[in-house]
N, C-alpha and C positions, 0 to 999 in steps of 0.2 A: 616037513611039509613046507612048500613054497608059500607064496602069498595066498592067504585064505580067500575063498569066494563065498560071500555071504548074501543073504536075502534080506532086503529092507522090508520090514513088516508094516510100513505105513499103509500100503494098499490092501492089507489083509486084516485091518483092525476090527472088521466086523466079525471075525472069527476069534474064538478063545486062543490065548497065547499058546497053550499046549497043543492045540490042533495045528497051528502054523508051524510049531517046532516039529511035530510029527511029519507033516508034509515035506518040509525042507530037508529033514533027515532022509526020508525015503527017496527024494530026488537026488541026493548026493551033495547038498550044500555043506560047507564046513562050519557055518555058523549063521548068526542073525545080526543084523543091524536093527536094534530094537527101538520101535517107535514108542514115545511116551504118551500114548493115548489108547483108546479102547481099554481092554483089560491087560494090555501087554506090559506096561510099566507105569506105575504111579510113583513119581519121584518123592512125594512127601512120605508115602508109606515106606518106600525103600530106605529113606533116611531115618525114620522114626521107629520102624518096626523090623527088628532083625529077622523075625520068623518070615515076614513077607519077602524080604530080600532073599532069604535062603530058598524060599519057594521058587523064585525065578531061576536061581542057580541050579536047583534040583531038577527043574524041567529041562534046562539045557543039558545037564549031565545025563539025564535019562536017555536023551536022543543023540548023545555024542556030539553036541554042538558047542562052539565057542562064541564069545562076544568080544568085539574089539571096538565097537562104537555104539552109542545110543543117540537117538535123534529126537529133538523137540521143536520141530518146525512151527507147529500151530501156535504155541505160546510165544515163541520168539517173534512171530509175525506181529503180535499185538504190542510189542515193546515200543516201537517207533511209529506205527501206522497213524495216519491222519487222512481221512476221518476214521474213527472207530464206529462201526455201524452194524447192521443186521448180519452182514457177512461174517463178522467176528463172533457174534453171538452164536452163530450156527456151528462154530468150530471150537469154542472155548467151554471149559467146564464152568459150572455155576460159581465155584469158589473164585474164579478169576473174573468172570463177567459181572457178578454182583448186581449192583443197581444200574450198570451200564454207563455210569459216568466215565467219559473217555480217559481222563487222567488217572482215575482210580484203576481202570482196566490196565493201563500201561504200567502203573506201579506194581500191581499184583502180578502181571506177566513177568516183569523183571525179577521179582522175588522167586517166581517159579523157575526161571532160567538159572538163577543162583543155586537153587536147590537141585537142579539137574546136574550141576557140576559136583555137588556133594554126593548125589546118588551114584554118579559115574565112578567117583573115587571108591565108594564102598563096594561097587561091583568089580573093581580092579580094572576099570576101563579108563583110558587116557584121552579119549576124543568124544566130544559132543558135536553132532551135526545139526544145523538148523538155519532158520531165517532170522533176520533182524527187524523186518519191516522198514518202512521209509515214510518220512513226512513229505517227501518231494516227488514220489513216484507219480502222483496225480498231475504233475507238471510235465510229464515226459514228452508230450506233443509240443511243448514250448510255445503254445498259443492259447489264449492271448499272451503276448510277450512276457517272459518271466525275467525279472531283474536278477542279475548275478548275485545280489545280496540275499535274495530269497533262497537260491540254491545253496549258497554258502551257509545260510542259517540251518538248512536241512542237514548238512553234514555235521554242523556243530551240535545239533540236537542229537544225532546219532552218537557222537563222541561223548556227550554229556550223559546219555542214558546207558551206554555200553561200557564205559570205563569202570564204573563201580561194579558192574557185573563181572568184568574181566579180573578185577581185583580178587574176587572170590575164586575164579578159575585158577589164578596164580597160587592162591593159598592152598588149593586142593591138588595142585600139580596136574591139572586137566587143561586141554586145549579146546578152543571153539573153532569149528570149521564151517564158515558161512557158505551156503550153497548159492553161488552166483546165479541169479534167477530174476526174471522180470517181477517187478513189485518190491524188490529189495533195494537197499542202499547201494549195493553193487550188483548190477544186472548185465554189464558188458565189460569190455576190456578197460576203457578209460574210467568208468565209474568204479571199477575194482581198484585201480591205482589211487583214485581219490579217496575211497573209503579207507584203504590201508594207511594212507597219509593222515587222514583225519583222526585215526585212533592211535597215531604215533608209532605205527608199525610195531606195536608190542608183540613179543614173541608168541604169546598164547593165543593170538587172534590170527587164524589162517583161513584156508579155503577148502570147500568141498568141490571137487571137480566133477561136474555133470555136463557132458558134451552136448546133450540134446538141446539145451537152451542156447548154446553158442551157434550150433549149425543153422538154426532157423534165423539167426541174426547175421549170418555170413561171417562169423568169427571163426578163425582156424583153431580148433580145439587142441591140436598138437602144439601149435605155436604158443598158445596160452600156457600150456604145461611148461614149455621152455622158459618163458619170461617170468613165470611165477613159481619156479621150481622149489624155492625155499619155503613156499607157503602152501604147498599141496599136502594137506593133512589127512585127507580122506578122498576116496574115489567112488562115485556112483556110476554104474553103467545103465544108461537109458538112451534109447535111440529115437531119432526123429526122421520122418520122411517128408520131404518138401513136395508140394503138389501145386506148383505154380507153372506159369508158362502158357496157360490157356487164355490169358487176357481177362480172367474173371477172379481167380482165387488169389487173395492177398495174404501177405505174411502176418497181418494183425488179426486174422481170423474172423473178422466181420461179426463178432458176438455170436457165432454159431457154436453149437455144442460139440464137445469132443467126438471124434469119429464121423462127423458130417463130411461127406466127400467134397463139399464146396469150400472147405477150409484150405488155406494155402500151405498148411503143414499139420502134422499130427504126430503123437507118440506112437511108436510101433515096437514090437518085440525086438530085442537086441539082435542085430545082424540083418534086419529087414529094412533098415533105413539108410541114411546118408552119412552117418558118422564113420570116419576112416579108422576103424578099430585097430588094425594092425599097426598103422603108423603111430597111433596114440600109445599102444602097449609098448612099442619100441622106445618112445620117448620116456615113458614111465620107467623103463629099465635104465635108460641113459641118465636120468636125474636121480636114480637111486631110491625111488619110491618102493618101500617094502611093506606097506600096510595092506589092509583088506581091499579087495575088489568087490563092491557090493552091487548086486543087481537090483535096480529099482524097476520092477516090471510094471508097465503101464501102457496098455494097448486096448482102446475101446472097441477094436474090431476083432479081438481074439479072446477066447476064454482063458482066464488066468491059469487054470489047471493044466492047460496045454502050454501056454506061453512061458511060464516060469521055468519049467524043466527044459524047454527048448532053448531059452536064453542061456541057461547054465551050460548046456552042451556047446553052444556056440562060443562062449567065453573060454571054456576049458580047452577047446580045440585050438584057440589062438593065443592063449595066455602062456607065454614061455618065460622061464627064468632067464635073467641076464647071464652072460658069460662071466668067468671068474673076474675079469677086469670090468667090474660093474659100472664104474664111472668113466664115461667118455671125457677126454680132456676138455672138451668144449664146455662141459657143465661142472667140472670139478671145483670151480671157484664160485659157483652160483650161491 
């Protein structure tokens, strides 16, 4: 089998894990990128209870599915975020939220991510996908004027909180793939460079490539792959459709809900948006990426029971293995 195509279960966490596995298998997915929320994967139980861990593996085996990555975005978000508020309470379990004291929430979230690395190792998985949060995302508009020292302090806060986490990842032989995404310490091209520098470019800290967040910021997703070739540890396929040009709809979304036609962009089923998928798959071949291609289906305008299999068909039709000379000379020294 070539590169496996998996389904990210984060948007399906309202369903039991076994039901999602059944659906994915019937549609023809090779495996799952398992979210660590809902009842899909409890990392504490996975580390401490062998029977629980085996129950997850048994479900995958029953439906002929593999797992190459697990994801813990929601808890990772709380590691660096400032402020910690009602938004976090809504996405965090009680064991992490506790009394809501912000620093306590951050510490407990960090312990959860450490345990996620341990759970991944027990599952035989070498990649954890997730968010880091950011103490400085709130300054993204840069007004009132933000002193350079304040921005630098945010990157230092990220390094101080994540280096101890990555020490555990190193011990377990697991990599962390940060999804470059608005509200994270790395949300575009240059903030990605700065985040990697801040954490000392340690080998275990890399990137999850999701082009949807790049397209709406006018960042070339294929060029991003080229420049960060040695840090692409996981791939999520999610598409974006821009809806600008009428003089009203802006890229920032105007605080309108997902799917509102007045937004300047929205997530759509893979292949229905503006991501140049063939160019991106060709670059993935050129840089030698051989990991999973995970479909993160998210489209407020389409029923997911139609959208998830449609996205799989689209990717299967365009995902081709590289020729025998897999590494183009231009990338062989990346």
